[in-house]
C-alpha positions, 0 to 999 in steps of 0.5 A: 147712533147704532144701526138706525134703518127705518122705511115706513110710509103712511099715505091717505088719498084716492085711487086714480083707477080701478085696481086690477088683480094679476097673477105672477108666473108662480100664481101669486096675486099682485095689483098695482095702483096709484093714489092721488094725495093732495099736498098743500103749499105756500107760494114763494112770494110773500103774498101768503097765498096757499094752494094744493097740488096732487102727488101721484104715488105708485103702489103695489100689493101682493097676495091677500092684500092685493085680493082685498084691495081689488075686491073692495076699492074702486076709482075715487075710493079713499084709502089709507095704506101703510108700507115701505118704499122700494126702488126698482130698476129694469131695462126696457125693450129699447135697451134703456135703463128704467127706474121706479119708486113705489110703495109696497103695501103691507096694510090698507084701510077704509077711509070713507064713512058708510054711505060716502065715497064710490064704494061704500059697503052696506053689510059684511060677512067674514071671508076666508082671509078674515077680511069683511066681504061686503054686499050691497042692499043692506040699509040698517046697521048691525043689531046689538043686544041691549044690556040693561044692567052692568052687574052681569058683565064678566069683568 
């Protein structure tokens, strides 16, 4: 097998806290957050019992993705993220070597349907990143023009 390197993560779960936008020293937006992901398991004894346990996965998003996540997602919001695993190490204030594994988010997606979850948007307009800017209060779906005859379609 020639040069097989692959680092791709796709997670779906709920945010454990509101993401907070911070700026680096060079003014780059960044947010760190944790996603709770349920994992099913079967008990080790032969009784066939199944259960669920939550795994808490640390994530970090940069630039426009960080701004998007902090703007539209809140604690308890369902989210799907795509990214890659990254291991970091640093020395803490006591001189101890510390390690962390986190998902570097490249893409994020809404999961809740309209009207579900804690941050369900009701209407949108594009913002400067091409992402929707949601505003509350709208109760109806977007209006679409009814096409009566398929012969007028350009394809």
